[in-house]
N, C-alpha and C positions, 0 to 999 in steps of 0.2 A: 504494500500500500504506500502511496506517495503522500507527502505533506501537501496541503492546499497551496496552490501557486507554483508547484514544482512540475517537472516533466518526468514521465515514465515511458521511455522508448519501447520497453518490452510489452507493457500492457496497452499502450496506445499507438496504433500504427500511424496516426496522423502526427508526425514529429512536428514540434514547434507550436502545438496547441497547448494552452494552459489548462490545468485542471483547477476548476473553481469550486469553492465550497458550496454546498447546497443551501446553507443558511448563513446569514451575516450575523456575526456576534455583535449585537448592538447594545452594549452596556449603557444604561441611561446616563450614568455619570460621565462616561467618556464621550458620549454623543453631545451632552450638554457642554462639556469643556471644549470640545471641538467647535461647536456652534458659537460659543462665546468668543473663542479665539478668532474665528473667521470674522465675526461682526466687529470686534475691536480692531482687527487688522484693517478692515475696510475704513472704519472711522479714522484710524490713525493715518492711513494713506490720504484720505480726503483732507484731514487737518494739515498735513504737510503740504499738499497741493495748494490749499487756501493760503497758507503762510507764505509760500513762494510767490504766489500771485500778488498778495498784498505787498510784499517787498518790492516786486517789480513796479507796482503802481506808485509806491512811495518814491522809488528811485527816479521815476519819470515825472514826478510832480503832479500826478493826476488826482491827488487827494488833498482835502483841506486838513488843517491841524486837528479839527474836531473828528473828522473821519479816521485819521491816523490813530488818534487816541482811542476811539471806539473799537477799531479793528484790533489794536494791540491788546486792549483789555479783554475782548472776546476770545482772542487766541490764547491768552494766558489762562483764562478761566477754563477753556476747553482742554488745554494741556494738563491743568490741575485735576480736572474731572477724569481724564483718561488715566492719570496716575492712581487716582482713588479706585477706579474700576479694575485696573490691573491688580492692585493690591487686594481688593475684595475677592477676586477670582484666583489669586495666587499665581499671577502671570508676571513675567518680566518683559521689558521692551524687546528682548531677543526672541521671546516666544511669538511675538507678532510679526517678526521679519521673515516671511516665507522665502525659502530658497528656490529661485526659479531656474536652477541648474546653470546652463551655459549663459543665461542672461544675468545671473548674479542675484543678489537679494532684492526683494520687492521695495523695501523702505530705504531711504537714504540714512546715513549715519550722522546727519547734521543735528 
């Protein structure tokens, strides 16, 4: 008998086909943690994109002093809230940085 996800050339004449498990082991805690990690990763990606866009607009002089202050405060509050959520779910910033293989990590290290 082969392990799930392995190949058995003697038992399976179709070489190169994966043997998949009949059932998915969906432990509720691991599913919840995976979902939370995915959602927080997406929120962090959007936060970083908004921060970069705000910096570009500031550098180009597109914003008033009031708008700069408001955006800065909002981004700081969002960053603080993300830290609270990571702590609540026992995650680190590295946990949210999905490795995209040859493309490298999803999130910037800034």
